[in-house]
C-alpha atoms as a printed R data frame, in Angstrom:
    type eleno elety resid chain resno       x       y       z
1   ATOM     1    CA   MET     A     1 -75.544 104.442 105.602
2   ATOM     2    CA   LYS     A     2 -73.582 106.385 102.984
3   ATOM     3    CA   ARG     A     3 -70.616 107.420 105.167
4   ATOM     4    CA   HIS     A     4 -67.085 107.665 103.887
5   ATOM     5    CA   LEU     A     5 -64.301 107.076 106.409
6   ATOM     6    CA   PHE     A     6 -61.564 106.848 103.830
7   ATOM     7    CA   SER     A     7 -60.307 109.243 101.220
8   ATOM     8    CA   GLY     A     8 -57.762 109.130  98.464
9   ATOM     9    CA   ALA     A     9 -57.455 109.423  94.734
10  ATOM    10    CA   GLY     A    10 -60.586 108.328  92.928
11  ATOM    11    CA   PRO     A    11 -64.029 107.375  94.167
12  ATOM    12    CA   THR     A    12 -64.522 105.839  97.598
13  ATOM    13    CA   LEU     A    13 -66.570 102.761  98.389
14  ATOM    14    CA   ASP     A    14 -69.912 103.138 100.138
15  ATOM    15    CA   LEU     A    15 -69.740 102.032 103.755
16  ATOM    16    CA   GLU     A    16 -72.744  99.827 104.506
17  ATOM    17    CA   ALA     A    17 -72.033  98.884 108.112
18  ATOM    18    CA   VAL     A    18 -69.367  99.033 110.790
19  ATOM    19    CA   HIS     A    19 -68.656  97.181 114.027
20  ATOM    20    CA   VAL     A    20 -66.507  99.120 116.472
21  ATOM    21    CA   VAL     A    21 -65.390  96.751 119.234
22  ATOM    22    CA   ALA     A    22 -63.821  98.190 122.390
23  ATOM    23    CA   LEU     A    23 -62.161  95.864 124.904
24  ATOM    24    CA   TYR     A    24 -61.889  97.792 128.149
25  ATOM    25    CA   ASP     A    25 -61.053  97.658 131.854
26  ATOM    26    CA   PRO     A    26 -64.428  97.539 133.648
27  ATOM    27    CA   ASP     A    27 -63.101  99.414 136.694
28  ATOM    28    CA   THR     A    28 -61.522 102.412 134.951
29  ATOM    29    CA   GLY     A    29 -63.159 102.447 131.511
30  ATOM    30    CA   ARG     A    30 -59.717 102.558 129.860
31  ATOM    31    CA   ILE     A    31 -59.868 100.965 126.418
32  ATOM    32    CA   ALA     A    32 -57.092  98.411 126.033
33  ATOM    33    CA   HIS     A    33 -57.890  97.492 122.432
34  ATOM    34    CA   MET     A    34 -60.140  98.948 119.733
35  ATOM    35    CA   HIS     A    35 -61.071  96.845 116.710
36  ATOM    36    CA   ILE     A    36 -62.912  98.265 113.695
37  ATOM    37    CA   VAL     A    37 -64.614  96.120 111.060
38  ATOM    38    CA   SER     A    38 -65.836  98.092 108.038
39  ATOM    39    CA   MET     A    39 -68.233  96.474 105.565
40  ATOM    40    CA   PHE     A    40 -68.532  98.051 102.146
41  ATOM    41    CA   ALA     A    41 -71.209  97.773  99.458
42  ATOM    42    CA   GLY     A    42 -70.832  94.449  97.666
43  ATOM    43    CA   GLY     A    43 -68.478  93.043 100.308
44  ATOM    44    CA   ARG     A    44 -68.833  90.240 102.828
45  ATOM    45    CA   ALA     A    45 -71.010  90.867 105.877
46  ATOM    46    CA   VAL     A    46 -69.310  90.242 109.225
47  ATOM    47    CA   SER     A    47 -71.452  89.339 112.227
48  ATOM    48    CA   GLU     A    48 -71.058  91.126 115.544
49  ATOM    49    CA   LYS     A    49 -69.965  87.823 117.089
50  ATOM    50    CA   GLU     A    50 -67.227  87.412 114.464
51  ATOM    51    CA   ALA     A    51 -66.066  91.008 115.028
52  ATOM    52    CA   VAL     A    52 -65.829  90.467 118.803
53  ATOM    53    CA   GLU     A    53 -63.957  87.177 118.373
54  ATOM    54    CA   GLY     A    54 -61.526  88.861 115.981
55  ATOM    55    CA   ALA     A    55 -60.961  91.703 118.435
56  ATOM    56    CA   GLN     A    56 -60.291  89.293 121.297
57  ATOM    57    CA   GLN     A    57 -57.903  87.165 119.223
58  ATOM    58    CA   HIS     A    58 -55.933  90.180 118.039
59  ATOM    59    CA   ALA     A    59 -55.801  91.725 121.525
60  ATOM    60    CA   ALA     A    60 -54.577  88.429 123.009
61  ATOM    61    CA   HIS     A    61 -51.902  88.223 120.305
62  ATOM    62    CA   LEU     A    62 -50.750  91.710 121.372
63  ATOM    63    CA   GLY     A    63 -50.428  90.512 124.988
64  ATOM    64    CA   HIS     A    64 -53.684  91.772 126.516
65  ATOM    65    CA   ARG     A    65 -55.421  89.616 129.129
66  ATOM    66    CA   VAL     A    66 -58.756  89.515 127.306
67  ATOM    67    CA   GLN     A    67 -60.386  87.453 130.044
68  ATOM    68    CA   ASP     A    68 -60.134  90.556 132.288
69  ATOM    69    CA   LEU     A    69 -61.625  92.946 129.737
70  ATOM    70    CA   HIS     A    70 -65.254  93.777 129.026
71  ATOM    71    CA   VAL     A    71 -66.662  94.260 125.528
72  ATOM    72    CA   LYS     A    72 -68.537  97.245 124.094
73  ATOM    73    CA   VAL     A    73 -69.785  97.061 120.501
74  ATOM    74    CA   THR     A    74 -71.245  99.951 118.548
75  ATOM    75    CA   SER     A    75 -72.263 100.471 114.939
76  ATOM    76    CA   ASN     A    76 -71.639 104.228 115.003
77  ATOM    77    CA   PRO     A    77 -68.856 105.028 112.486
78  ATOM    78    CA   GLU     A    78 -67.938 108.166 114.460
79  ATOM    79    CA   HIS     A    79 -66.703 105.893 117.261
80  ATOM    80    CA   ALA     A    80 -64.036 104.626 114.847
81  ATOM    81    CA   GLN     A    81 -62.365 108.040 114.836
82  ATOM    82    CA   GLY     A    82 -60.497 109.739 117.655
83  ATOM    83    CA   SER     A    83 -59.806 108.537 121.184
84  ATOM    84    CA   HIS     A    84 -62.464 107.255 123.561
85  ATOM    85    CA   ARG     A    85 -62.974 105.713 126.956
86  ATOM    86    CA   ILE     A    86 -65.916 103.860 128.461
87  ATOM    87    CA   ASP     A    87 -67.966 105.344 131.287
88  ATOM    88    CA   PRO     A    88 -67.847 102.455 133.816
89  ATOM    89    CA   ARG     A    89 -71.237 103.451 135.261
90  ATOM    90    CA   THR     A    90 -73.187 103.570 131.985
91  ATOM    91    CA   GLY     A    91 -71.047 101.457 129.645
92  ATOM    92    CA   GLU     A    92 -71.190 104.211 127.000
93  ATOM    93    CA   LEU     A    93 -68.311 105.414 124.840
94  ATOM    94    CA   ILE     A    94 -67.080 108.918 125.666
95  ATOM    95    CA   ARG     A    95 -65.024 110.893 123.147
96  ATOM    96    CA   LEU     A    96 -61.790 112.260 124.586
97  ATOM    97    CA   PRO     A    97 -60.424 115.635 123.520
98  ATOM    98    CA   ASP     A    98 -57.921 115.561 120.693
99  ATOM    99    CA   PRO     A    99 -54.369 116.104 121.958
100 ATOM   100    CA   GLU     A   100 -52.720 119.421 121.270
101 ATOM   101    CA   LEU     A   101 -50.129 119.280 118.527
102 ATOM   102    CA   ARG     A   102 -46.667 120.211 119.658
103 ATOM   103    CA   TYR     A   103 -43.971 121.245 117.242
104 ATOM   104    CA   ARG     A   104 -40.235 121.087 117.575
105 ATOM   105    CA   GLY     A   105 -38.581 124.226 116.327
106 ATOM   106    CA   ALA     A   106 -40.509 126.744 114.279
107 ATOM   107    CA   ARG     A   107 -44.249 126.279 113.846
108 ATOM   108    CA   PRO     A   108 -45.460 125.776 110.302
109 ATOM   109    CA   THR     A   109 -46.942 128.908 108.737
110 ATOM   110    CA   THR     A   110 -50.221 128.951 106.881
């Protein structure tokens, strides 16, 4: 899986696997907390169970009632980018449109 989610100066690490964990309201599909675990070549593997537990611990620390939330886990790195919701009928992640940028004052020129 040679995907690169990060960029910067110099070479990037090869992404071997990803766990995207969404904790969501089962009635509305609204995602309350999204947790992304990226595993790179030569790094430590993280199990799906460990990723879910980490997501729940972090969400609880932020004040979410994790006992009321359902869990959706995916290994698709594209789900780590942009905004999503869960379709309550199918349990699948749905990409939301990117918000329009609004500028104060003059718009930048290209």
